C-alpha positions in Angstrom: -60.5 2.5 -57.8 -60.4 -1.4 -58.7 -56.6 -0.8 -58.9 -56.0 0.9 -55.6 -58.1 -1.4 -53.8 -55.9 -4.0 -55.1 -52.7 -2.8 -54.2 -54.1 -2.0 -50.7 -55.2 -5.6 -49.9 -52.0 -6.8 -51.8 -50.1 -4.8 -49.0 -51.9 -6.2 -46.2 -51.7 -9.7 -47.5 -47.6 -9.6 -47.5 -46.3 -10.4 -44.2 -44.2 -8.1 -42.0 -40.2 -9.0 -42.5 -39.3 -11.1 -39.4 -37.5 -9.0 -36.6 -34.0 -9.9 -35.2 -34.7 -11.8 -31.2 -33.2 -9.0 -28.9 -30.3 -11.1 -27.3 -30.0 -11.4 -23.7 -26.4 -10.3 -22.3 -26.2 -13.1 -20.0 -27.0 -15.5 -22.7 -24.5 -14.3 -24.8 -21.5 -14.4 -22.1 -22.9 -17.3 -19.8 -20.2 -16.2 -17.2 -22.8 -12.9 -16.5 -24.8 -15.4 -14.9 -21.9 -15.7 -12.0 -20.9 -13.8 -9.1 -17.0 -13.1 -9.5 -15.3 -14.8 -6.2 -12.4 -14.3 -6.2 -9.6 -11.9 -9.1 -5.7 -13.1 -9.4 -2.8 -12.1 -11.1 0.0 -15.4 -12.0 2.5 -15.7 -11.4 3.8 -12.0 -10.0 2.1 -10.5 -6.7 -1.4 -8.1 -7.6 0.9 -5.6 -5.4 2.9 -5.1 -8.6 0.1 -3.0 -10.1 -1.2 0.8 -9.4 -3.1 1.4 -6.2 -6.3 2.5 -8.6 -6.0 -0.5 -10.9 -5.8 -2.5 -7.2 -8.8 -0.7 -6.2 -10.6 -1.2 -9.3 -10.2 -5.0 -9.5 -11.2 -5.6 -5.8 -14.5 -3.3 -6.5 -15.3 -6.2 -9.1 -15.0 -9.0 -6.5 -18.5 -9.8 -5.3 -20.3 -8.5 -8.0 -21.5 -10.4 -11.4 -19.0 -11.2 -14.3 -18.5 -7.7 -17.0 -16.6 -9.2 -19.5 -16.2 -5.6 -20.5 -14.8 -4.5 -17.6 -12.7 -7.3 -17.4 -11.2 -6.9 -20.9 -10.5 -3.0 -19.6 -8.4 -4.7 -16.8 -6.4 -6.7 -18.7 -5.7 -3.7 -21.0 -4.4 -1.5 -18.5 -2.3 -4.6 -16.8 -0.7 -4.9 -20.0 0.4 -1.4 -20.3 1.2 -1.3 -16.4 3.7 -4.4 -16.6 4.4 -3.8 -20.5 4.0 -7.8 -21.0 1.4 -10.3 -22.4 -1.3 -11.3 -20.6 -4.1 -13.9 -20.7 -7.5 -13.9 -19.1 -9.0 -17.4 -17.6 -12.4 -17.8 -15.8 -12.3 -21.0 -13.4 -15.0 -22.4 -11.9 -15.4 -21.1 -7.5 -15.4 -23.2 -4.5 -19.0 -21.4 -3.8 -22.1 -22.2 -6.5 -22.9 -20.3 -8.9 -19.1 -18.1 -8.2 -16.3 -18.0 -10.6 -12.6 -17.0 -10.4 -10.6 -15.0 -13.0 -7.4 -15.2 -13.1 -4.8 -12.9 -15.7 -2.1 -14.8 -16.6 1.5 -12.7 -17.0 4.1 -14.0 -19.6 7.6 -13.0 -18.6 8.6 -12.1 -21.8 12.4 -10.8 -22.5 11.1 -7.7 -23.7 12.7 -4.6 -21.7 10.0 -2.2 -20.4 10.4 0.4 -18.4 8.3 2.4 -16.1 7.6 5.6 -13.9 6.4 6.4 -10.4 5.2 8.4 -7.7 4.7 5.8 -4.9 4.6 8.9 -2.3 3.1 12.7 -2.9 2.1 14.4 0.3 1.3 18.0 1.7 0.8 18.0 5.6 0.1 21.3 6.8 2.4 21.3 9.8 5.0 18.9 8.4 5.4 20.4 4.9 6.1 17.8 1.8 6.9 14.6 1.5 7.3 13.1 -2.3 8.9 10.1 -4.0 9.8 9.4 -7.5 11.1 5.9 -9.1 11.9 4.8 -12.0 12.3 0.9 -13.0 14.2 -1.0 -15.7 12.6 -5.3 -16.1 14.4 -7.1 -18.7 12.5 -10.9 -17.8 13.2 -12.0 -14.2 15.6 -9.1 -13.6 14.6 -5.6 -12.7 16.5 -2.5 -11.6 15.2 0.0 -9.8 16.2 4.3 -8.6 14.7 7.0 -7.6 14.4 10.3 -5.1 12.3 11.4 -2.4 12.1 13.8 0.3 10.3 12.1 3.5 9.0 14.3 6.9 6.5 12.1 7.8 7.9 8.8 8.6 10.5 9.2 10.7 11.4 11.2 13.5 14.0 13.8 10.8 13.6 14.5 7.5 15.3 12.7 5.2 16.0 13.4 1.6 18.5 11.4 -0.9 18.6 9.2 -3.8 17.8 5.2 -3.5 19.0 2.3 -5.9 17.8 -1.2 -6.1 18.2 -4.4 -8.2 15.8 -7.6 -8.1 16.0 -11.0 -9.1 12.8 -13.5 -9.4 14.8 -16.7 -9.0 11.6 -18.8 -9.2 8.3 -18.3 -8.6 8.6 -18.8 -4.8 11.9 -16.8 -4.2 13.0 -13.5 -5.2 16.7 -12.2 -4.1 16.7 -7.8 -3.5 19.6 -5.7 -2.8 18.9 -1.7 -2.2 20.7 0.9 -1.2 20.4 4.5 -0.4 21.5 7.4 0.5 20.5 9.9 2.9 21.1 13.6 4.7 19.2 14.5 7.5 17.6 17.6 8.7 16.3 17.9 12.8 13.2 20.8 13.7 14.5 22.6 16.3 12.8 20.7 19.1 14.6 17.1 18.4 17.6 19.0 18.2 16.8 21.2 21.5 15.8 18.0 23.2 18.4 15.4 22.1 21.9 14.6 23.9 25.1 15.2 22.3 26.1 13.1 19.4 22.8 11.4 18.8 22.1 13.6 15.7 23.8 12.2 12.4 23.7 14.5 8.9 24.2 11.4 7.0 22.9 8.1 6.7 24.0 5.5 3.7 22.4 2.1 3.8 22.5 -1.4 2.0 19.7 -3.9 2.6 20.4 -7.0 0.5 17.1 -9.8 1.3 15.7 -12.7 -0.1 11.7 -13.3 0.0 10.4 -16.6 0.3 6.7 -17.4 -0.9 5.5 -19.9 1.4 2.2 -20.6 0.5 -0.5 -18.3 -0.9 -1.2 -16.7 2.6 2.4 -16.0 4.1 5.9 -14.5 2.9 8.5 -14.8 4.7 11.5 -12.1 4.0 14.8 -12.4 5.2 17.7 -9.7 5.1 20.1 -7.5 6.6 20.5 -3.9 6.6 23.8 -1.6 7.3 23.7 1.8 7.8 26.7 4.0 8.5 26.0 7.2 10.0 27.9 10.5 10.1 26.6 12.9 12.9 26.4 16.8 13.0 29.1 16.9 16.0 32.5 16.8 14.6 34.3 14.9 17.5 31.5 11.9 17.0 33.2 9.1 14.8 30.5 7.6 12.4 29.2 4.5 13.5 27.4 1.7 12.6 24.1 0.2 13.1 24.5 -3.6 11.6 21.0 -5.8 11.9 19.7 -8.7 11.0 15.4 -8.3 10.2 12.7 -10.3 9.5 9.4 -10.2 8.4 6.3 -12.6 8.2 3.0 -11.2 6.2 0.4 -12.5 5.9 -2.4 -11.7 3.4 -5.9 -13.4 2.6 -9.2 -12.3 0.6 -12.7 -14.2 0.7 -16.1 -13.9 0.7 -18.6 -13.9 3.5 -22.2 -13.9 1.9 -23.4 -12.5 -1.2 -21.8 -8.9 -2.5 -19.6 -9.4 0.4 -16.2 -9.4 -0.1 -12.9 -9.2 3.3 -9.5 -8.9 3.5 -7.3 -9.4 6.2 -3.4 -8.8 6.5 -1.0 -9.1 9.3 2.6 -9.0 9.5 5.8 -9.0 12.3 8.7 -7.1 11.9 11.4 -8.2 14.1 15.2 -6.0 13.6 18.1 -7.1 15.6 21.2 -4.6 16.2 24.2 -7.1 16.7 28.1 -6.7 17.1 28.7 -9.7 15.1 27.8 -7.9 12.1 30.4 -4.9 13.4 27.4 -2.6 14.8 27.8 0.0 17.3 24.2 -0.3 17.9 23.0 -3.3 20.1 19.0 -3.7 19.8 15.7 -5.6 19.3 13.5 -4.4 17.6 9.5 -5.9 17.5 6.7 -4.5 15.6 3.0 -6.0 14.5 0.7 -4.8 12.4 -3.1 -6.3 11.1 -5.7 -4.8 9.0 -9.3 -6.3 8.5 -11.1 -4.6 5.2 -15.0 -5.3 4.5 -16.1 -4.1 1.1 -20.0 -4.5 -0.2 -20.1 -2.4 -3.5 -19.3 0.8 -2.7 -19.3 1.4 0.7 -15.9 0.5 2.5 -14.9 -0.5 6.3 -11.6 -0.3 7.5 -9.8 -1.7 10.9 -6.1 -2.0 12.0 -4.2 -2.3 15.1 -0.5 -2.0 15.4 2.0 -1.9 18.1 5.7 -2.1 18.7 8.3 -1.8 21.0 12.6 -0.9 21.6 15.0 -2.2 23.7 19.0 -1.5 24.1 20.6 1.3 22.0 19.7 1.6 18.7 19.6 5.0 16.3 16.7 7.6 16.1 15.5 6.2 12.6 14.5 3.0 14.6 12.2 4.8 16.8 8.7 4.8 16.5 6.5 7.5 16.0 2.8 8.6 15.7 1.0 11.8 14.4 1.3 11.5 10.8 0.1 10.7 7.3 -1.1 7.1 8.6 -1.6 6.7 12.2 -3.3 9.6 14.9 -3.6 11.9 12.7 -4.8 15.2 13.7 -1.5 15.4 15.7 1.8 16.6 15.1 4.8 13.7 15.6 6.9 16.2 16.6 5.1 17.9 19.4 3.8 14.2 21.0 7.7 13.2 21.3 10.5 15.3 19.1 12.8 12.2 19.4 10.9 9.0 19.4 9.4 6.3 21.4 10.3 3.3 22.6 7.0 1.8 22.8 3.8 2.6 20.8 0.0 1.0 20.1 -2.1 2.7 17.5 -5.5 2.1 16.5 -8.0 2.7 13.7 -11.5 2.6 11.9 -12.1 4.2 8.8 -15.2 4.0 6.6 -15.2 4.9 2.4 -18.1 4.7 0.8 -17.9 5.7 -3.3 -15.7 9.8 -2.6 -16.2 9.6 1.5 -13.3 9.4 3.8 -14.3 8.8 7.9 -11.2 7.8 10.0 -11.4 7.6 13.9 -7.6 7.1 15.5 -6.8 6.4 19.1 -3.1 5.5 19.9 -0.1 6.3 22.3 3.5 6.0 22.6 5.7 6.1 25.4 9.6 5.5 26.8 10.2 2.1 28.3 9.5 3.4 32.0 7.7 6.9 31.1 3.8 7.5 31.3 1.4 5.9 28.9 -1.4 9.2 27.3 -3.7 8.2 25.1 -4.9 10.1 22.6 -7.3 10.7 20.0 -8.3 12.4 16.6 -10.9 12.1 13.9 -10.5 13.1 10.0 -13.3 13.6 7.0 -12.7 14.0 3.3 -12.8 12.8 -0.1 -11.1 10.1 -2.1 -10.8 9.0 -5.2 -10.9 5.9 -6.6 -9.4 5.7 -9.8 -6.4 8.0 -8.7 -6.0 7.2 -5.4 -6.2 11.2 -4.4 -7.0 12.4 -1.1 -7.9 15.2 0.6 -8.4 14.8 4.7 -9.6 17.5 7.0 -7.8 15.4 10.4 -8.2 17.3 14.0 -6.9 16.1 17.7 -10.3 15.2 19.9 -9.2 17.0 23.0 -9.9 19.8 25.5 -9.6 23.5 24.7 -8.9 25.1 21.1 -9.1 22.6 17.9 -6.1 22.9 15.0 -7.3 20.9 11.9 -4.7 19.6 9.7 -4.7 19.7 6.2 -3.5 16.3 4.6 -3.8 16.4 0.5 -1.9 13.8 -1.9 -2.0 10.4 -3.3 -1.3 6.7 -1.8 -2.0 7.6 2.0 
């Protein structure tokens, strides 16, 4: 008994081994105490990233810095751009805020990429799809693709595209694009079109230069030349040569804690000139803007756009609404089978996690024609990771409501 009592006494007297203290994650990484003010990609634009990756990057703005999340984003940037990436954290403009900068090293290594810029099913207008492959070597990028589009223009156009881009400096990019399209026309368009206006094929050459004036503003100057072969055998091929000018604005900033906002705008001018050997003479103005307010998983978007066309122009220069981007719920060919010379459109959209709700209003009309304002609404699902969207859209009007299904990526 005395031996057991002695052993128990010694056991109680020996101090327990000291346990290691639990480390606070914020103490391990001091940046976790700060809010992410902005994320930048240098020297290339963040628009070079895929839609799903851009959405994830924007979702981290306004939230506390998380090292694991940004390490994963750096890995995905390396995989998408196939280049070296260095991440830096710098002081923000507001107290307790930081900026995350991903520096992309432009190597001389050759990289390949295959993407699907558009994939859409419209229950009234059928399929729209595009695939594009690119090869990049240093500052040189070559692209080639194929598409069939029955969503943006009056006609369905299908064909192949090719392009070349040279990043001359951090602020100057030179581009040249070529395309060959074959056009198909709906029966309503064929019935309404004057003789000699419908073309069978369209060959395009489009050289341009893009200049980054300063951070929010980008200027693009170029010339587009389209050779049109018409469905009427007696109509000789014609040229539509236009000088073009595009000014873009894009800025993101914060509006209070946990709120981020973005303002985008663009003005586009195209002018068909006889000095460029054009058989068409016209001036086409188009302006658009979009405001985005984001709070955690919720996002509010508002957009406004409009345009006017003066002179004699080919049908692909005319405006259309009633597609996957404008006045969803209406069929563009039922509204105006030949397109319009004037249009205006406004949209409000709300997103929360997987939910997407949209209200559209707009009108498209001829120069001396009546203005009829129409409305539509849509509700559906969106995946932030992949960009997959499924929408049920319907026109807001008296009488029978015929819903339209929109399913696809990047719209």
